[in-house]
C-alpha positions in Angstrom: -2.1 -12.8 -13.3 0.4 -10.0 -12.5 2.7 -9.5 -9.5 2.0 -6.4 -7.5 4.2 -4.9 -4.8 2.9 -3.1 -1.7 5.6 -0.7 -0.4 5.1 1.3 2.8 6.2 4.9 2.7 6.3 7.7 5.3 9.4 9.4 4.0 11.7 6.4 3.8 10.2 3.5 1.8 10.0 -0.1 3.1 10.1 -2.2 -0.1 7.9 -5.3 -0.6 10.4 -7.8 -2.2 8.0 -10.8 -2.6 4.9 -9.2 -4.1 1.5 -10.8 -4.6 -0.1 -12.2 -7.7 -3.5 -10.7 -8.4 -5.8 -10.6 -11.4 -6.0 -6.9 -12.0 -5.0 -3.4 -10.9 -8.4 -3.1 -9.2 -7.7 -6.2 -7.1 -4.3 -4.7 -6.1 -5.9 -1.4 -5.1 -8.6 -3.3 -3.0 -5.8 -5.2 -1.3 -4.0 -2.0 -0.4 -7.1 -0.8 1.3 -7.3 -4.0 3.3 -3.6 -3.6 4.3 -4.2 0.0 5.3 -7.1 -1.1 7.5 -5.0 -3.8 9.1 -2.2 -1.3 9.9 -4.7 1.2 11.4 -6.1 -1.5 13.7 -2.7 -2.7 14.8 -1.3 0.9 15.4 -4.1 3.4 15.7 -1.7 6.3 16.5 0.5 6.1 13.4 2.3 8.6 11.2 -0.2 10.6 9.1 2.3 10.5 6.2 2.2 6.7 6.0 1.0 5.4 2.6 0.8 2.0 0.9 2.1 2.4 -2.6 1.0 -0.2 -5.1 3.6 -1.0 -7.8 2.9 -3.3 -10.8 5.4 -5.9 -12.1 6.7 -3.4 -14.7 7.6 -0.9 -11.8 4.7 1.5 -12.5 3.0 3.0 -9.5 -0.7 2.4 -9.9 -2.1 3.7 -6.5 -1.3 5.3 -3.2 -3.4 4.5 -0.2 -3.2 6.8 2.7 -3.2 4.8 5.9 -4.2 7.5 8.4 -6.5 10.5 7.9 -4.7 13.8 7.8 -5.6 16.3 10.4 -6.2 19.6 8.7 
């Protein structure tokens, strides 16, 4: 199991200091999608630049999950 961190970014990052142990990068990416859905439900009118950035225990960014759809 590896520790993954789920930072919130919309310009200024909010760091996840505790992390979460998961079995794989895929599981961490799936978790970021669940977090994004939770944020959308709690705050439907959020910043379109908000992302959840998944960082592995070595500090490598493995995924960015956009929380809100961008209006084009």
